[in-house]
FIVONU-833190 format. One record per residue (C-alpha): x, y, z. Coordinates in Angstrom, 3 decimals. Each point is the difference from the previous one (the first is absolute). Layout:
BEGIN
        xx        yy        zz
         X         Y         Z
...
END
This chain:
BEGIN
        xx        yy        zz
    -0.159    13.197   -32.031
    -4.126    -0.618     1.450
    -1.254     1.796     2.744
    -1.181    -3.439     1.638
     3.709    -1.836    -0.468
     0.182    -2.096     2.070
     3.439     0.475     2.888
     2.472    -2.896    -0.138
     0.538    -1.673     3.631
     3.156    -1.734     1.194
    -0.908    -3.814     2.049
     2.008    -1.358     2.693
    -0.829    -2.095     2.837
    -2.916    -1.456     0.102
    -2.340     0.609     3.529
    -2.267    -2.263     2.307
    -1.235     1.620     3.322
    -2.043    -1.671     1.912
    -1.908     1.084     3.035
    -1.081    -3.400     2.740
    -2.320     0.569     3.498
     2.084    -2.813     2.103
    -2.834    -2.040     1.761
     0.844     1.047     3.482
    -2.094    -2.255     2.132
     0.725    -3.115    -1.497
     3.761     0.844     0.135
    -0.020     0.955     3.463
    -1.970    -3.453     0.465
     3.868    -1.984    -0.822
     1.986    -1.942     1.651
     3.644     2.150     1.096
     2.099    -2.388    -2.039
    -1.903     0.460    -3.332
    -0.489     2.867     0.369
     3.639     0.968     0.594
     0.912    -2.060    -3.436
    -2.679     1.737    -2.195
     1.777     3.327     1.045
     3.819    -1.377    -0.506
    -0.411    -1.417    -3.261
    -2.226     3.259    -0.975
     2.910     2.426     1.790
     2.292    -2.255    -2.293
    -1.749     0.638    -3.209
    -0.419     3.372    -0.173
     3.199     0.794     1.788
     1.235    -1.921    -3.391
    -1.922     2.005    -2.910
     0.922     3.584     2.112
     3.751    -1.165    -0.904
    -1.053    -0.077    -3.201
     1.484     2.033    -2.947
    -2.292     3.013    -1.939
    -2.994    -1.136    -1.532
     0.197    -3.651     2.225
    -0.873     1.639     3.345
    -2.984    -1.160     1.700
    -0.913     2.567     3.488
    -2.628    -0.525     3.158
    -2.157     3.361     1.027
    -2.742    -0.263     3.234
    -2.978     1.766    -1.474
    -1.569     2.433     1.540
    -4.651    -0.069     0.318
    -1.725    -2.715    -0.809
     0.425    -0.418    -3.699
     2.425    -2.900     0.954
     2.968    -0.880     2.616
     3.217    -0.734    -1.889
     1.156     1.457    -3.365
     2.328    -1.843    -2.052
     2.027     1.696    -3.040
     2.200    -1.803    -2.588
     1.667     1.170    -2.491
     1.270    -2.412    -2.339
     1.482    -0.325    -3.762
    -2.783    -0.919    -1.683
    -3.433    -1.720    -0.307
     1.084    -3.806     0.944
     1.945     1.484     3.463
    -2.956     1.324     0.958
    -2.408    -3.569    -0.358
     2.808    -1.039     1.456
     0.494     1.972     3.379
    -3.621    -0.021     0.061
     0.265    -4.060     0.586
     3.263     0.120     2.428
    -2.503     2.650     2.196
    -2.856    -3.104    -0.288
     2.080    -2.288     0.838
     0.789     1.583     3.049
    -1.259    -2.038     2.687
    -0.864     3.468     1.335
    -2.430     0.544    -2.807
    -2.842    -2.249     1.139
    -0.678     2.948     3.181
     0.622     2.620    -2.697
    -3.614     0.835    -1.985
     0.498     2.225    -3.169
    -1.533     3.672     0.367
     1.218     1.297    -3.601
     2.689     0.113    -2.500
     1.616     1.443    -3.058
     1.769    -0.436    -2.828
     2.022     2.669    -1.991
     3.553     0.536    -1.458
     2.144     2.765     0.553
    -0.247     2.847    -2.796
     1.399     2.735    -1.265
    -1.661     2.634    -1.968
     1.582     1.819    -2.492
    -1.809     2.836    -0.551
     2.956     2.018    -0.768
     2.108    -2.771    -1.829
    -2.976    -1.132    -2.093
     0.165     4.257    -2.435
     3.559    -0.113    -0.271
     0.245    -3.294    -1.033
    -3.287     0.347    -1.657
     1.786     3.028    -2.117
     3.506    -1.957    -0.266
    -1.354    -2.356    -1.951
    -2.460     2.172    -2.939
     2.693     1.845    -0.209
     2.365    -2.515    -1.111
    -2.491    -0.764    -2.598
    -1.863    -3.145     1.863
    -3.639    -0.299    -0.181
    -2.191    -1.160     2.946
    -1.311    -3.835    -0.515
     3.210    -0.818    -2.098
     2.023    -3.133     1.412
     2.696     3.123    -0.137
    -1.816     1.685     2.295
    -0.247    -2.565     2.119
     3.294    -1.644    -0.138
     0.879     3.736     1.348
    -2.191     0.213     2.705
     0.637    -2.779     1.342
     3.755     0.825    -0.618
    -0.607     3.136     1.961
    -1.652    -1.784     3.127
     2.152    -2.637     0.267
     3.060     2.562     0.340
    -1.888     1.820     2.693
    -1.259    -3.049     1.795
     3.402    -0.918     0.326
     1.167     3.824     1.501
    -3.410    -0.755     2.539
     0.546    -2.873     1.053
     0.468     0.800     4.165
    -3.182     1.664    -0.398
    -2.137    -2.963    -2.096
     1.618    -2.738     2.227
    -0.433     1.896     3.078
     1.043    -0.825     3.639
    -3.004    -0.543     2.600
     1.309     2.849     2.018
     0.325    -0.167     4.128
    -1.946     3.374     0.615
    -2.420    -1.557     3.018
    -3.178     1.401    -1.891
    -1.480    -0.797    -3.122
    -3.513     1.124    -1.454
    -1.562    -1.782    -3.054
    -2.661     0.980    -2.211
    -1.286    -0.310    -3.348
    -1.518     2.479    -2.542
    -1.334     0.797    -3.311
     0.106     2.750    -2.521
    -4.035     1.270    -0.980
    -1.469    -1.785    -3.267
    -3.238     2.009     0.275
    -2.502     2.136    -1.725
     1.489     2.648     1.586
     3.618    -0.212     1.094
     1.012    -2.589    -2.266
     4.504    -0.176     0.673
     0.538    -2.148    -3.303
    -1.715     2.575    -2.189
     2.039     2.787     0.958
     2.779     1.397    -2.484
     2.901    -1.496     0.758
     2.105     3.595     0.318
    -2.857     0.170     2.596
     0.577    -2.584     1.815
     4.374     0.517    -0.106
    -0.588     2.884     1.888
    -2.768    -1.236     2.326
     2.374    -2.737     1.121
     3.630     2.570    -0.279
    -2.207     2.001     2.671
    -0.800    -3.196     1.975
     3.655    -1.108     0.091
     0.791     3.464     1.423
    -2.205    -0.782     2.933
     1.775    -3.434     0.807
     3.784     0.950    -0.539
    -1.299     2.431     3.209
     0.096    -2.799     2.085
     2.189    -2.363    -1.356
     2.740     0.482     3.234
    -3.370    -1.207     1.559
    -1.587    -2.420    -1.878
     0.629    -3.118    -2.275
    -1.757    -0.407    -2.589
    -1.166    -3.077    -2.070
    -1.810     0.337    -3.145
    -1.645    -3.549    -0.889
    -2.179    -0.918    -3.040
    -2.744    -1.813    -0.886
    -2.027     1.056    -2.321
    -1.408    -3.814    -1.005
     1.878    -2.099     3.330
    -3.037     1.722     2.877
    -2.791     1.975     0.582
     1.872     3.573    -0.142
     2.314     1.584    -2.084
     2.924     0.117     2.113
     1.025    -0.460     3.451
     2.494     2.386     1.843
     2.274    -1.024     2.887
     1.061     3.692     2.178
     2.896    -1.383     2.800
     0.518     2.187     2.703
     1.334     0.604     3.508
    -2.977     1.505     1.325
    -3.912    -0.530    -0.889
    -0.391     4.349    -0.342
     1.760    -0.071    -2.799
    -2.667    -2.005    -2.159
    -3.183     2.415     1.520
     2.292     3.089    -1.322
     0.780    -1.188    -3.282
    -3.422    -1.700    -0.987
    -1.305     3.173     1.028
     2.097     1.805    -1.511
    -0.368    -1.048    -3.597
    -3.985    -0.152     0.226
     0.577     3.886    -0.748
     2.206    -1.228    -3.477
    -2.625    -0.250    -3.433
     1.576    -3.452    -0.836
    -1.421    -1.484     3.466
    -2.878     2.641     0.702
    -1.752    -0.418    -3.733
     1.192    -3.039    -1.126
     0.700    -2.216     2.995
    -1.819    -3.148     1.899
     1.094    -1.601     3.067
    -0.493    -3.654     1.285
     0.043    -1.115     3.368
     3.421     1.133     2.208
     1.790    -2.704     1.801
     2.908     0.843     2.915
     2.588    -2.118     1.828
     3.543     0.384     2.008
     2.161    -1.907    -0.699
     0.380    -3.217     1.293
     3.696    -1.863    -0.102
     0.636    -3.966    -0.069
     1.212     1.040     3.731
    -2.262     1.165     2.015
    -3.435    -2.567    -2.298
     0.090    -1.757     3.121
    -0.813     3.307     2.082
    -2.726     0.518    -2.715
    -1.677    -2.926     0.218
     0.065    -0.026     3.727
    -1.608     2.641     0.229
     2.220     2.720     0.510
    -0.912     3.738    -2.272
     3.057     1.914     1.101
     1.953    -2.932     1.016
     0.126    -1.330    -3.568
     0.824     3.527    -2.033
     2.348     1.390     2.028
END
């Protein structure tokens, strides 16, 4: 097994995060009848997205800070589905009063650091040679079995947790520290230790990792769903001391939002902060 072996991955739902600023002055300038009609249309659309099956849902979040007012998170079976839901949002009457602030495109990803070594050792033990058709077919068969076994994680439902913390991240690849030049066994060890921290928070945080290499500006997107925002600070702070984060991680902007269910979307647009999220 090569020191620079690429870990195998499983891919699932396509993911799009959309952040918007609400054009509040223009929105408040509308007559009450027009506002009511737009709110009703948006609420009905959002209700339909919330009720869909795993891998096909959307959810709305009221954002804190200057980075935006509204975040829409979409999970779909493929990128065509994301294009479709993006167009649906654009064709809502409300969209005329939403100014895009940011977006992020990715795909739910499960990294198989542990399984990669086992798969390679098994195939080599069967006398197969890397890069051959027989090898590739055996890998594809193994991944297909694992994909079926992990379907719930690959096609997740959006948790109903009150808070969402989203951020993108990279692994360093500079002259001093380059994750992609670290021997596989070392990367495997560090990722195992990294994962142990996350598991300790499993009862408090639902984590969805999505890959974005070749799709967006960073390499991964991280969604953390929880019922209290303080657990984000605790979890991420503890991970800062972990070797893989301390030595090899780079983080982008953090976006924090509170879930706005479809039946409360009107309160959000009326500027009722507490009323929209409780």
